[in-house]
ROFI-195826 format. One record per residue (C-alpha): residue in three letters; x, y, z; residue number from 1. Coordinates in steps of 0.001 Angstrom, whole numbers, plus 500000, padded with zeros to 6 digits. Layout:
BEGIN
gumar residuo = ALA	X = X	Y = Y	Z = Z	num = NUM
...
***
This chain:
BEGIN
gumar residuo = MET	X = 500000	Y = 500000	Z = 500000	num = 1
gumar residuo = VAL	X = 502972	Y = 502344	Z = 500672	num = 2
gumar residuo = ASP	X = 506477	Y = 502027	Z = 499176	num = 3
gumar residuo = LEU	X = 508582	Y = 503080	Z = 502153	num = 4
gumar residuo = LYS	X = 511738	Y = 501449	Z = 500770	num = 5
gumar residuo = SER	X = 511799	Y = 503529	Z = 497574	num = 6
gumar residuo = GLN	X = 510922	Y = 506657	Z = 499540	num = 7
gumar residuo = TYR	X = 513884	Y = 506023	Z = 501839	num = 8
gumar residuo = ILE	X = 516309	Y = 505367	Z = 498978	num = 9
gumar residuo = LYS	X = 515560	Y = 508810	Z = 497484	num = 10
gumar residuo = ILE	X = 516569	Y = 510604	Z = 500677	num = 11
gumar residuo = LYS	X = 518957	Y = 507974	Z = 502044	num = 12
gumar residuo = ASP	X = 522008	Y = 510221	Z = 502313	num = 13
gumar residuo = GLN	X = 520081	Y = 512907	Z = 504210	num = 14
gumar residuo = ILE	X = 518431	Y = 510396	Z = 506543	num = 15
gumar residuo = ASP	X = 521600	Y = 508412	Z = 507232	num = 16
gumar residuo = THR	X = 523568	Y = 511563	Z = 508002	num = 17
gumar residuo = ALA	X = 520880	Y = 512863	Z = 510348	num = 18
gumar residuo = VAL	X = 520615	Y = 509529	Z = 512197	num = 19
gumar residuo = ILE	X = 524389	Y = 509137	Z = 512568	num = 20
gumar residuo = GLN	X = 524757	Y = 512699	Z = 513834	num = 21
gumar residuo = THR	X = 522052	Y = 512048	Z = 516420	num = 22
gumar residuo = ILE	X = 523709	Y = 508836	Z = 517574	num = 23
gumar residuo = GLU	X = 527090	Y = 510560	Z = 517796	num = 24
gumar residuo = SER	X = 525533	Y = 513328	Z = 519887	num = 25
gumar residuo = THR	X = 524276	Y = 510668	Z = 522365	num = 26
gumar residuo = SER	X = 521306	Y = 512942	Z = 523083	num = 27
gumar residuo = PHE	X = 518775	Y = 510179	Z = 522537	num = 28
gumar residuo = ILE	X = 515882	Y = 511540	Z = 524624	num = 29
gumar residuo = ASN	X = 514713	Y = 515164	Z = 524292	num = 30
gumar residuo = GLY	X = 517844	Y = 516072	Z = 522390	num = 31
gumar residuo = PRO	X = 518154	Y = 519406	Z = 520571	num = 32
gumar residuo = VAL	X = 516816	Y = 517878	Z = 517344	num = 33
gumar residuo = VAL	X = 513431	Y = 517242	Z = 519004	num = 34
gumar residuo = LYS	X = 512974	Y = 520974	Z = 519558	num = 35
gumar residuo = GLU	X = 514333	Y = 521730	Z = 516086	num = 36
gumar residuo = PHE	X = 511758	Y = 519434	Z = 514515	num = 37
gumar residuo = SER	X = 508954	Y = 520807	Z = 516722	num = 38
gumar residuo = ASP	X = 509848	Y = 524363	Z = 515726	num = 39
gumar residuo = SER	X = 509999	Y = 523407	Z = 512033	num = 40
gumar residuo = LEU	X = 506614	Y = 521704	Z = 512197	num = 41
gumar residuo = ALA	X = 505093	Y = 524670	Z = 514041	num = 42
gumar residuo = GLU	X = 506353	Y = 526959	Z = 511294	num = 43
gumar residuo = TYR	X = 505021	Y = 524639	Z = 508574	num = 44
gumar residuo = LEU	X = 501587	Y = 524435	Z = 510187	num = 45
gumar residuo = ASP	X = 501554	Y = 528097	Z = 511243	num = 46
gumar residuo = VAL	X = 500624	Y = 527102	Z = 514781	num = 47
gumar residuo = LYS	X = 502002	Y = 528499	Z = 518032	num = 48
gumar residuo = HIS	X = 502814	Y = 525259	Z = 519856	num = 49
gumar residuo = VAL	X = 503824	Y = 521752	Z = 518726	num = 50
gumar residuo = ILE	X = 504239	Y = 519226	Z = 521537	num = 51
gumar residuo = PRO	X = 505753	Y = 515926	Z = 520343	num = 52
gumar residuo = CYS	X = 504914	Y = 512622	Z = 521995	num = 53
gumar residuo = ALA	X = 505379	Y = 508883	Z = 521578	num = 54
gumar residuo = ASN	X = 502549	Y = 508071	Z = 519151	num = 55
gumar residuo = GLY	X = 499239	Y = 509274	Z = 517762	num = 56
gumar residuo = THR	X = 497141	Y = 507420	Z = 520328	num = 57
gumar residuo = ASP	X = 499048	Y = 509076	Z = 523172	num = 58
gumar residuo = ALA	X = 498472	Y = 512425	Z = 521446	num = 59
gumar residuo = LEU	X = 494708	Y = 511920	Z = 521578	num = 60
gumar residuo = GLN	X = 494789	Y = 510700	Z = 525171	num = 61
gumar residuo = ILE	X = 496978	Y = 513540	Z = 526434	num = 62
gumar residuo = ALA	X = 494807	Y = 516051	Z = 524579	num = 63
gumar residuo = LEU	X = 491730	Y = 514828	Z = 526428	num = 64
gumar residuo = MET	X = 493595	Y = 514742	Z = 529746	num = 65
gumar residuo = ALA	X = 494649	Y = 518372	Z = 529274	num = 66
gumar residuo = LEU	X = 491018	Y = 519522	Z = 529193	num = 67
gumar residuo = SER	X = 490211	Y = 518341	Z = 532743	num = 68
gumar residuo = LEU	X = 487157	Y = 516358	Z = 531685	num = 69
gumar residuo = LYS	X = 485368	Y = 514259	Z = 534287	num = 70
gumar residuo = PRO	X = 484313	Y = 510576	Z = 534186	num = 71
gumar residuo = GLY	X = 480971	Y = 510289	Z = 532431	num = 72
gumar residuo = ASP	X = 481480	Y = 513393	Z = 530308	num = 73
gumar residuo = GLU	X = 480450	Y = 512715	Z = 526723	num = 74
gumar residuo = VAL	X = 482757	Y = 513107	Z = 523743	num = 75
gumar residuo = ILE	X = 481286	Y = 512916	Z = 520249	num = 76
gumar residuo = CYS	X = 483357	Y = 511100	Z = 517620	num = 77
gumar residuo = PRO	X = 482742	Y = 509290	Z = 514320	num = 78
gumar residuo = SER	X = 481967	Y = 505580	Z = 514369	num = 79
gumar residuo = PHE	X = 483784	Y = 505176	Z = 511046	num = 80
gumar residuo = THR	X = 487441	Y = 505570	Z = 511997	num = 81
gumar residuo = TYR	X = 490360	Y = 503724	Z = 513552	num = 82
gumar residuo = VAL	X = 489744	Y = 502457	Z = 517072	num = 83
gumar residuo = ALA	X = 492217	Y = 504845	Z = 518736	num = 84
gumar residuo = THR	X = 489846	Y = 507796	Z = 518386	num = 85
gumar residuo = ALA	X = 487214	Y = 506232	Z = 520662	num = 86
gumar residuo = GLU	X = 489602	Y = 504006	Z = 522602	num = 87
gumar residuo = VAL	X = 491247	Y = 506870	Z = 524476	num = 88
gumar residuo = ILE	X = 487870	Y = 508381	Z = 525337	num = 89
gumar residuo = SER	X = 486821	Y = 505151	Z = 527019	num = 90
gumar residuo = LEU	X = 490210	Y = 504617	Z = 528627	num = 91
gumar residuo = LEU	X = 489828	Y = 507898	Z = 530534	num = 92
gumar residuo = GLY	X = 486369	Y = 506990	Z = 531846	num = 93
gumar residuo = LEU	X = 484653	Y = 509336	Z = 529418	num = 94
gumar residuo = THR	X = 481722	Y = 508284	Z = 527263	num = 95
gumar residuo = PRO	X = 482233	Y = 508016	Z = 523496	num = 96
gumar residuo = VAL	X = 479126	Y = 509072	Z = 521601	num = 97
gumar residuo = MET	X = 479470	Y = 507714	Z = 518087	num = 98
gumar residuo = THR	X = 477933	Y = 509494	Z = 515167	num = 99
gumar residuo = ASP	X = 477244	Y = 508782	Z = 511521	num = 100
gumar residuo = VAL	X = 479371	Y = 510276	Z = 508734	num = 101
gumar residuo = ASP	X = 478722	Y = 511860	Z = 505375	num = 102
gumar residuo = PRO	X = 478443	Y = 508980	Z = 502864	num = 103
gumar residuo = ASP	X = 480531	Y = 510773	Z = 500232	num = 104
gumar residuo = THR	X = 483323	Y = 512539	Z = 502147	num = 105
gumar residuo = PHE	X = 483392	Y = 509887	Z = 504943	num = 106
gumar residuo = ASN	X = 483673	Y = 512678	Z = 507544	num = 107
gumar residuo = ILE	X = 481429	Y = 513823	Z = 510387	num = 108
gumar residuo = THR	X = 479424	Y = 517016	Z = 509939	num = 109
gumar residuo = ALA	X = 477857	Y = 519599	Z = 512236	num = 110
gumar residuo = GLU	X = 474429	Y = 518440	Z = 511041	num = 111
gumar residuo = LEU	X = 475129	Y = 514903	Z = 512255	num = 112
gumar residuo = ILE	X = 476740	Y = 516042	Z = 515502	num = 113
gumar residuo = LYS	X = 474105	Y = 518491	Z = 516720	num = 114
gumar residuo = PRO	X = 471288	Y = 516005	Z = 517567	num = 115
gumar residuo = LEU	X = 473713	Y = 514087	Z = 519810	num = 116
gumar residuo = ILE	X = 474672	Y = 517038	Z = 522009	num = 117
gumar residuo = THR	X = 473391	Y = 516798	Z = 525585	num = 118
gumar residuo = SER	X = 474103	Y = 518588	Z = 528844	num = 119
gumar residuo = ASN	X = 476890	Y = 516026	Z = 529396	num = 120
gumar residuo = THR	X = 478634	Y = 516699	Z = 526090	num = 121
gumar residuo = LYS	X = 482012	Y = 518355	Z = 526583	num = 122
gumar residuo = ALA	X = 484011	Y = 517773	Z = 523402	num = 123
gumar residuo = ILE	X = 483958	Y = 516778	Z = 519732	num = 124
gumar residuo = VAL	X = 486685	Y = 514793	Z = 517997	num = 125
gumar residuo = PRO	X = 486446	Y = 515269	Z = 514221	num = 126
gumar residuo = VAL	X = 488646	Y = 512886	Z = 512221	num = 127
gumar residuo = HIS	X = 489949	Y = 514187	Z = 508899	num = 128
gumar residuo = LEU	X = 489565	Y = 510788	Z = 507319	num = 129
gumar residuo = TYR	X = 491658	Y = 509546	Z = 504391	num = 130
gumar residuo = GLY	X = 493343	Y = 512936	Z = 503922	num = 131
gumar residuo = GLN	X = 490824	Y = 515778	Z = 503696	num = 132
gumar residuo = SER	X = 489270	Y = 518083	Z = 506245	num = 133
gumar residuo = CYS	X = 485891	Y = 517854	Z = 507868	num = 134
gumar residuo = ASP	X = 483810	Y = 521002	Z = 507387	num = 135
gumar residuo = MET	X = 485515	Y = 522684	Z = 510324	num = 136
gumar residuo = GLU	X = 483868	Y = 526099	Z = 510107	num = 137
gumar residuo = GLU	X = 480451	Y = 524609	Z = 510822	num = 138
gumar residuo = ILE	X = 481856	Y = 522319	Z = 513517	num = 139
gumar residuo = MET	X = 483633	Y = 525199	Z = 515256	num = 140
gumar residuo = ASP	X = 480475	Y = 527327	Z = 515107	num = 141
gumar residuo = LEU	X = 478552	Y = 524474	Z = 516718	num = 142
gumar residuo = ALA	X = 481232	Y = 524029	Z = 519386	num = 143
gumar residuo = LYS	X = 481091	Y = 527742	Z = 520197	num = 144
gumar residuo = GLU	X = 477294	Y = 527635	Z = 520441	num = 145
gumar residuo = PHE	X = 477370	Y = 524803	Z = 522985	num = 146
gumar residuo = ASP	X = 480702	Y = 525675	Z = 524676	num = 147
gumar residuo = LEU	X = 482470	Y = 522481	Z = 523585	num = 148
gumar residuo = TYR	X = 486121	Y = 521645	Z = 523069	num = 149
gumar residuo = VAL	X = 487266	Y = 520451	Z = 519640	num = 150
gumar residuo = ILE	X = 490170	Y = 518016	Z = 519272	num = 151
gumar residuo = GLU	X = 491104	Y = 517381	Z = 515653	num = 152
gumar residuo = ASP	X = 492358	Y = 513880	Z = 514863	num = 153
gumar residuo = ASN	X = 494707	Y = 514850	Z = 512045	num = 154
gumar residuo = ALA	X = 496622	Y = 511565	Z = 511788	num = 155
gumar residuo = GLN	X = 495590	Y = 511066	Z = 508157	num = 156
gumar residuo = ALA	X = 495543	Y = 514642	Z = 506861	num = 157
gumar residuo = ILE	X = 498711	Y = 516469	Z = 507863	num = 158
gumar residuo = GLY	X = 499453	Y = 519015	Z = 505154	num = 159
gumar residuo = ALA	X = 495808	Y = 519458	Z = 504126	num = 160
gumar residuo = LYS	X = 494399	Y = 522992	Z = 504097	num = 161
gumar residuo = TYR	X = 490891	Y = 524183	Z = 504928	num = 162
gumar residuo = THR	X = 489377	Y = 527375	Z = 503485	num = 163
gumar residuo = PHE	X = 486842	Y = 529340	Z = 505541	num = 164
gumar residuo = SER	X = 483930	Y = 531272	Z = 504061	num = 165
gumar residuo = ASP	X = 485830	Y = 534548	Z = 504502	num = 166
gumar residuo = GLY	X = 488665	Y = 533210	Z = 502350	num = 167
gumar residuo = SER	X = 491110	Y = 532585	Z = 505192	num = 168
gumar residuo = VAL	X = 493027	Y = 529314	Z = 505092	num = 169
gumar residuo = LYS	X = 494278	Y = 527134	Z = 507932	num = 170
gumar residuo = ASN	X = 496085	Y = 523821	Z = 508123	num = 171
gumar residuo = THR	X = 494087	Y = 520905	Z = 509443	num = 172
gumar residuo = GLY	X = 494988	Y = 520234	Z = 513043	num = 173
gumar residuo = THR	X = 495299	Y = 523944	Z = 513852	num = 174
gumar residuo = ILE	X = 491620	Y = 524909	Z = 513764	num = 175
gumar residuo = GLY	X = 490255	Y = 523276	Z = 516915	num = 176
gumar residuo = HIS	X = 491435	Y = 523799	Z = 520470	num = 177
gumar residuo = ILE	X = 493938	Y = 520956	Z = 520010	num = 178
gumar residuo = GLY	X = 495089	Y = 519007	Z = 516976	num = 179
gumar residuo = THR	X = 496789	Y = 515630	Z = 517100	num = 180
gumar residuo = THR	X = 498719	Y = 513523	Z = 514634	num = 181
gumar residuo = SER	X = 500579	Y = 510254	Z = 514263	num = 182
gumar residuo = PHE	X = 503998	Y = 509710	Z = 512712	num = 183
gumar residuo = PHE	X = 503426	Y = 505977	Z = 512190	num = 184
gumar residuo = PRO	X = 505689	Y = 504936	Z = 509271	num = 185
gumar residuo = ALA	X = 502843	Y = 504587	Z = 506747	num = 186
gumar residuo = LYS	X = 501481	Y = 508092	Z = 507427	num = 187
gumar residuo = ASN	X = 502114	Y = 510885	Z = 504930	num = 188
gumar residuo = LEU	X = 504681	Y = 512263	Z = 507370	num = 189
gumar residuo = GLY	X = 505970	Y = 509090	Z = 508965	num = 190
gumar residuo = CYS	X = 509068	Y = 508247	Z = 510978	num = 191
gumar residuo = TYR	X = 510922	Y = 504922	Z = 511172	num = 192
gumar residuo = GLY	X = 509269	Y = 503802	Z = 514369	num = 193
gumar residuo = ASP	X = 506508	Y = 505382	Z = 516440	num = 194
gumar residuo = GLY	X = 505811	Y = 509017	Z = 517091	num = 195
gumar residuo = GLY	X = 503088	Y = 511617	Z = 517431	num = 196
gumar residuo = ALA	X = 502418	Y = 515260	Z = 518212	num = 197
gumar residuo = MET	X = 499837	Y = 517732	Z = 519483	num = 198
gumar residuo = PHE	X = 499229	Y = 521265	Z = 518200	num = 199
gumar residuo = THR	X = 497557	Y = 524277	Z = 519794	num = 200
gumar residuo = ASN	X = 497496	Y = 528069	Z = 519706	num = 201
gumar residuo = ASP	X = 496403	Y = 528235	Z = 523346	num = 202
gumar residuo = ASP	X = 499288	Y = 528909	Z = 525762	num = 203
gumar residuo = GLU	X = 497561	Y = 527394	Z = 528804	num = 204
gumar residuo = ILE	X = 496535	Y = 524237	Z = 526962	num = 205
gumar residuo = ALA	X = 500085	Y = 523895	Z = 525603	num = 206
gumar residuo = LYS	X = 501444	Y = 524130	Z = 529133	num = 207
gumar residuo = ASN	X = 499103	Y = 521347	Z = 530271	num = 208
gumar residuo = LEU	X = 499958	Y = 519137	Z = 527284	num = 209
gumar residuo = ARG	X = 503694	Y = 519411	Z = 527956	num = 210
gumar residuo = MET	X = 503246	Y = 518762	Z = 531644	num = 211
gumar residuo = ILE	X = 501015	Y = 515708	Z = 531206	num = 212
gumar residuo = ALA	X = 503296	Y = 514179	Z = 528579	num = 213
gumar residuo = ASN	X = 506208	Y = 514530	Z = 531024	num = 214
gumar residuo = HIS	X = 504922	Y = 512656	Z = 534083	num = 215
gumar residuo = GLY	X = 502738	Y = 515595	Z = 535105	num = 216
gumar residuo = GLN	X = 505730	Y = 517682	Z = 536146	num = 217
gumar residuo = ASN	X = 506300	Y = 521333	Z = 535378	num = 218
gumar residuo = MET	X = 509679	Y = 521204	Z = 537088	num = 219
gumar residuo = ARG	X = 511868	Y = 518133	Z = 537502	num = 220
gumar residuo = TYR	X = 510749	Y = 515976	Z = 540444	num = 221
gumar residuo = TYR	X = 507754	Y = 518259	Z = 541142	num = 222
gumar residuo = HIS	X = 504607	Y = 516569	Z = 539814	num = 223
gumar residuo = LYS	X = 501592	Y = 518828	Z = 539649	num = 224
gumar residuo = VAL	X = 499136	Y = 516360	Z = 538086	num = 225
gumar residuo = ILE	X = 498973	Y = 512683	Z = 537211	num = 226
gumar residuo = GLY	X = 500561	Y = 512427	Z = 533795	num = 227
gumar residuo = CYS	X = 502265	Y = 509873	Z = 531615	num = 228
gumar residuo = ASN	X = 505602	Y = 509297	Z = 529925	num = 229
gumar residuo = SER	X = 505230	Y = 510016	Z = 526225	num = 230
gumar residuo = ARG	X = 508230	Y = 511234	Z = 524271	num = 231
gumar residuo = LEU	X = 509339	Y = 511451	Z = 520655	num = 232
gumar residuo = ASP	X = 512894	Y = 510131	Z = 520680	num = 233
gumar residuo = SER	X = 515698	Y = 512111	Z = 519062	num = 234
gumar residuo = ILE	X = 516399	Y = 509695	Z = 516211	num = 235
gumar residuo = GLN	X = 512769	Y = 509804	Z = 515074	num = 236
gumar residuo = ALA	X = 512760	Y = 513596	Z = 515334	num = 237
gumar residuo = ALA	X = 515875	Y = 513756	Z = 513150	num = 238
gumar residuo = ILE	X = 514182	Y = 511593	Z = 510520	num = 239
gumar residuo = LEU	X = 510978	Y = 513627	Z = 510647	num = 240
gumar residuo = LYS	X = 512880	Y = 516903	Z = 510318	num = 241
gumar residuo = ILE	X = 514278	Y = 515659	Z = 506991	num = 242
gumar residuo = LYS	X = 510974	Y = 514231	Z = 505765	num = 243
gumar residuo = LEU	X = 509035	Y = 517386	Z = 506638	num = 244
gumar residuo = ASN	X = 510951	Y = 519153	Z = 503862	num = 245
gumar residuo = HIS	X = 509481	Y = 516650	Z = 501390	num = 246
gumar residuo = LEU	X = 505903	Y = 516552	Z = 502712	num = 247
gumar residuo = ASP	X = 504388	Y = 518877	Z = 500111	num = 248
gumar residuo = GLY	X = 506108	Y = 516888	Z = 497374	num = 249
gumar residuo = TYR	X = 504704	Y = 513665	Z = 498797	num = 250
gumar residuo = SER	X = 501211	Y = 515190	Z = 498803	num = 251
gumar residuo = ALA	X = 501602	Y = 516333	Z = 495186	num = 252
gumar residuo = SER	X = 502633	Y = 512840	Z = 494103	num = 253
gumar residuo = ARG	X = 499699	Y = 511276	Z = 495920	num = 254
gumar residuo = ASN	X = 497342	Y = 513732	Z = 494238	num = 255
gumar residuo = LYS	X = 498816	Y = 512886	Z = 490848	num = 256
gumar residuo = MET	X = 498130	Y = 509206	Z = 491454	num = 257
gumar residuo = ALA	X = 494603	Y = 510014	Z = 492677	num = 258
gumar residuo = GLU	X = 493871	Y = 512024	Z = 489542	num = 259
gumar residuo = GLU	X = 495012	Y = 509140	Z = 487335	num = 260
gumar residuo = TYR	X = 492806	Y = 506730	Z = 489268	num = 261
gumar residuo = ASP	X = 489896	Y = 509184	Z = 488995	num = 262
gumar residuo = GLN	X = 490201	Y = 509547	Z = 485238	num = 263
gumar residuo = ASN	X = 489989	Y = 505803	Z = 484763	num = 264
gumar residuo = PHE	X = 487552	Y = 504749	Z = 487471	num = 265
gumar residuo = SER	X = 485018	Y = 507547	Z = 486952	num = 266
gumar residuo = LYS	X = 484076	Y = 505770	Z = 483742	num = 267
gumar residuo = ILE	X = 483111	Y = 502562	Z = 485587	num = 268
gumar residuo = PRO	X = 479456	Y = 502810	Z = 486730	num = 269
gumar residuo = GLU	X = 479884	Y = 500310	Z = 489541	num = 270
gumar residuo = LEU	X = 482562	Y = 502444	Z = 491224	num = 271
gumar residuo = SER	X = 482293	Y = 505744	Z = 493098	num = 272
gumar residuo = ILE	X = 485526	Y = 507741	Z = 493172	num = 273
gumar residuo = PRO	X = 486430	Y = 509778	Z = 496274	num = 274
gumar residuo = LYS	X = 484530	Y = 513045	Z = 496612	num = 275
gumar residuo = ARG	X = 486605	Y = 516149	Z = 497256	num = 276
gumar residuo = GLN	X = 485375	Y = 518431	Z = 500024	num = 277
gumar residuo = TYR	X = 484871	Y = 521787	Z = 498246	num = 278
gumar residuo = ASN	X = 486651	Y = 523791	Z = 500948	num = 279
gumar residuo = SER	X = 489556	Y = 521417	Z = 501658	num = 280
gumar residuo = THR	X = 492604	Y = 520203	Z = 499845	num = 281
gumar residuo = HIS	X = 493212	Y = 516447	Z = 499903	num = 282
gumar residuo = VAL	X = 496515	Y = 514758	Z = 500755	num = 283
gumar residuo = PHE	X = 495245	Y = 511237	Z = 500002	num = 284
gumar residuo = HIS	X = 496519	Y = 509241	Z = 502918	num = 285
gumar residuo = GLN	X = 494227	Y = 506641	Z = 501355	num = 286
gumar residuo = TYR	X = 492568	Y = 506422	Z = 497963	num = 287
gumar residuo = THR	X = 489199	Y = 504951	Z = 498886	num = 288
gumar residuo = LEU	X = 486474	Y = 503951	Z = 496443	num = 289
gumar residuo = LYS	X = 482949	Y = 502640	Z = 496927	num = 290
gumar residuo = ILE	X = 481635	Y = 499602	Z = 495088	num = 291
gumar residuo = LYS	X = 478391	Y = 497638	Z = 495211	num = 292
gumar residuo = SER	X = 478681	Y = 495372	Z = 498234	num = 293
gumar residuo = GLU	X = 478008	Y = 492187	Z = 496299	num = 294
gumar residuo = LEU	X = 481008	Y = 492892	Z = 494044	num = 295
gumar residuo = ARG	X = 483572	Y = 493951	Z = 496623	num = 296
gumar residuo = SER	X = 484860	Y = 490578	Z = 497750	num = 297
gumar residuo = LYS	X = 485058	Y = 489338	Z = 494156	num = 298
gumar residuo = LEU	X = 487068	Y = 492376	Z = 493062	num = 299
gumar residuo = ILE	X = 489397	Y = 492053	Z = 496054	num = 300
gumar residuo = ASP	X = 489981	Y = 488370	Z = 495281	num = 301
gumar residuo = HIS	X = 490727	Y = 489284	Z = 491655	num = 302
gumar residuo = LEU	X = 493227	Y = 491988	Z = 492620	num = 303
gumar residuo = GLU	X = 494936	Y = 489896	Z = 495277	num = 304
gumar residuo = ALA	X = 495270	Y = 487041	Z = 492761	num = 305
gumar residuo = ASN	X = 497299	Y = 489526	Z = 490708	num = 306
gumar residuo = ASN	X = 499451	Y = 490450	Z = 493725	num = 307
gumar residuo = ILE	X = 497793	Y = 493847	Z = 494122	num = 308
gumar residuo = PRO	X = 497336	Y = 494845	Z = 497779	num = 309
gumar residuo = VAL	X = 493871	Y = 496044	Z = 498789	num = 310
gumar residuo = MET	X = 492672	Y = 497241	Z = 502197	num = 311
gumar residuo = ILE	X = 489284	Y = 497893	Z = 503755	num = 312
gumar residuo = TYR	X = 489399	Y = 500889	Z = 506093	num = 313
gumar residuo = TYR	X = 487199	Y = 500042	Z = 508075	num = 314
gumar residuo = PRO	X = 485258	Y = 496750	Z = 507897	num = 315
gumar residuo = VAL	X = 483417	Y = 497020	Z = 511241	num = 316
gumar residuo = PRO	X = 481807	Y = 500132	Z = 512788	num = 317
gumar residuo = LEU	X = 483239	Y = 501064	Z = 516177	num = 318
gumar residuo = TYR	X = 479852	Y = 500539	Z = 517830	num = 319
gumar residuo = LYS	X = 479899	Y = 496898	Z = 516711	num = 320
gumar residuo = GLN	X = 483302	Y = 496229	Z = 518254	num = 321
gumar residuo = GLU	X = 483024	Y = 494075	Z = 521364	num = 322
gumar residuo = ALA	X = 485173	Y = 496543	Z = 523302	num = 323
gumar residuo = PHE	X = 482475	Y = 499217	Z = 523004	num = 324
gumar residuo = GLY	X = 479510	Y = 497023	Z = 523856	num = 325
gumar residuo = ASN	X = 478797	Y = 498985	Z = 527034	num = 326
gumar residuo = TYR	X = 478270	Y = 502198	Z = 525102	num = 327
gumar residuo = VAL	X = 475536	Y = 501131	Z = 522693	num = 328
gumar residuo = VAL	X = 472039	Y = 499779	Z = 523069	num = 329
gumar residuo = ASP	X = 470670	Y = 496750	Z = 521232	num = 330
gumar residuo = GLY	X = 469698	Y = 497547	Z = 517683	num = 331
gumar residuo = PHE	X = 471902	Y = 500664	Z = 517506	num = 332
gumar residuo = ASN	X = 472525	Y = 501290	Z = 513844	num = 333
gumar residuo = ILE	X = 473968	Y = 504108	Z = 511772	num = 334
gumar residuo = LYS	X = 472954	Y = 503743	Z = 508152	num = 335
gumar residuo = ASN	X = 475767	Y = 505548	Z = 506320	num = 336
gumar residuo = VAL	X = 478505	Y = 503857	Z = 508330	num = 337
gumar residuo = GLU	X = 476871	Y = 500455	Z = 507860	num = 338
gumar residuo = GLU	X = 476836	Y = 500995	Z = 504101	num = 339
gumar residuo = LEU	X = 480425	Y = 502245	Z = 503971	num = 340
gumar residuo = CYS	X = 481755	Y = 499294	Z = 505943	num = 341
gumar residuo = ASN	X = 480260	Y = 497041	Z = 503270	num = 342
gumar residuo = THR	X = 481274	Y = 499030	Z = 500196	num = 343
gumar residuo = VAL	X = 484614	Y = 500842	Z = 500657	num = 344
gumar residuo = PHE	X = 488023	Y = 499597	Z = 499617	num = 345
gumar residuo = SER	X = 491394	Y = 501314	Z = 499225	num = 346
gumar residuo = LEU	X = 494045	Y = 500916	Z = 496543	num = 347
gumar residuo = PRO	X = 497777	Y = 501608	Z = 496856	num = 348
gumar residuo = ILE	X = 498692	Y = 505277	Z = 496785	num = 349
gumar residuo = HIS	X = 502013	Y = 506780	Z = 497763	num = 350
gumar residuo = SER	X = 504748	Y = 509214	Z = 496896	num = 351
gumar residuo = GLU	X = 506868	Y = 506967	Z = 494672	num = 352
gumar residuo = ILE	X = 504819	Y = 507103	Z = 491470	num = 353
gumar residuo = GLU	X = 507477	Y = 505546	Z = 489266	num = 354
gumar residuo = ASN	X = 507423	Y = 502404	Z = 491403	num = 355
gumar residuo = SER	X = 503673	Y = 502306	Z = 491947	num = 356
gumar residuo = SER	X = 502663	Y = 499888	Z = 489140	num = 357
gumar residuo = GLN	X = 499623	Y = 502122	Z = 488838	num = 358
gumar residuo = ASP	X = 498975	Y = 501305	Z = 485177	num = 359
gumar residuo = PHE	X = 498940	Y = 497608	Z = 486047	num = 360
gumar residuo = ILE	X = 496526	Y = 498194	Z = 488946	num = 361
gumar residuo = ILE	X = 494173	Y = 500234	Z = 486766	num = 362
gumar residuo = GLN	X = 494188	Y = 497654	Z = 484018	num = 363
gumar residuo = LYS	X = 493395	Y = 494808	Z = 486393	num = 364
gumar residuo = VAL	X = 490451	Y = 496747	Z = 487850	num = 365
gumar residuo = LYS	X = 489168	Y = 497384	Z = 484327	num = 366
gumar residuo = ASP	X = 489635	Y = 493714	Z = 483447	num = 367
gumar residuo = PHE	X = 487432	Y = 492722	Z = 486359	num = 368
gumar residuo = PHE	X = 484513	Y = 494869	Z = 485210	num = 369
gumar residuo = ASN	X = 484969	Y = 493916	Z = 481567	num = 370
gumar residuo = ASN	X = 484592	Y = 490274	Z = 482523	num = 371
gumar residuo = ASN	X = 481748	Y = 490558	Z = 485044	num = 372
***
């Protein structure tokens, strides 16, 4: 699905030099390069504070911890996303309230969120799924109306830009009270291990995020709150500092692949190509199509028989996962998510176009529909 080897080879000399320099410095934890990367990412995103941490799940958890929510408080999140989004809500004794998503953009909307708001609702976690922004202006207006926090799960959309109705533009992850991301290797900006970060323009929230991520201490050996130990190590920061310089190029390559897929698959009636949100750019963390449910497994078998990787993100709604059984009532059903779980599939898309075998993939998809 992602050609990390070819991506590495292109920047091998830069990466190897950065890693060796970090090892020679012996500053493995919270070394100078961690701050250098954080500052570079803050400049790229045009955000006041970037707080690195150990992974994207920690970023979400620490973000929630920084808001001083209480057990039983409700947090609205999509039910069509990776488990981490709702997992951390439950882990902290909060109540995940799972909502439907738009069937075309795959993202939550203010219209879907509003009916779920109660007196116990304290926060919303929009996920910018597959690489484009939720309609954040409407979500932020709703949050302001009901005095709610907004934590953006930006793990799949770093580098995407959202345009407001007044023409102003912001990077995803910098619009809500806190933004979070993951640097898992397969992400658009990925390291060679685990890593994550949180973003905010709020000085007080930033102070809390840093403190919680560092054992709850604001001064060494003086622990103000219960925190955790979540750090981005220096070697990963050195790698990310190099790769950040290439992020826009990676996004452009992914868009080029997406456009080629679009041109070919838009002509196949049984397929629905990804819809672009009119006020967001797309960085295509995934290229996700919809197909009639009765054809999906047959197409996947056909592609896999030709050694073409295919993924379903996500085959089971969060509310049907056994882990979340305590949060839903019998018969709970969200129609758009149910349909998407049965109809979506994702094809390889990445930054190394010349090694993508895209023409082969396209031809094999066409062959399937020509013969069925």
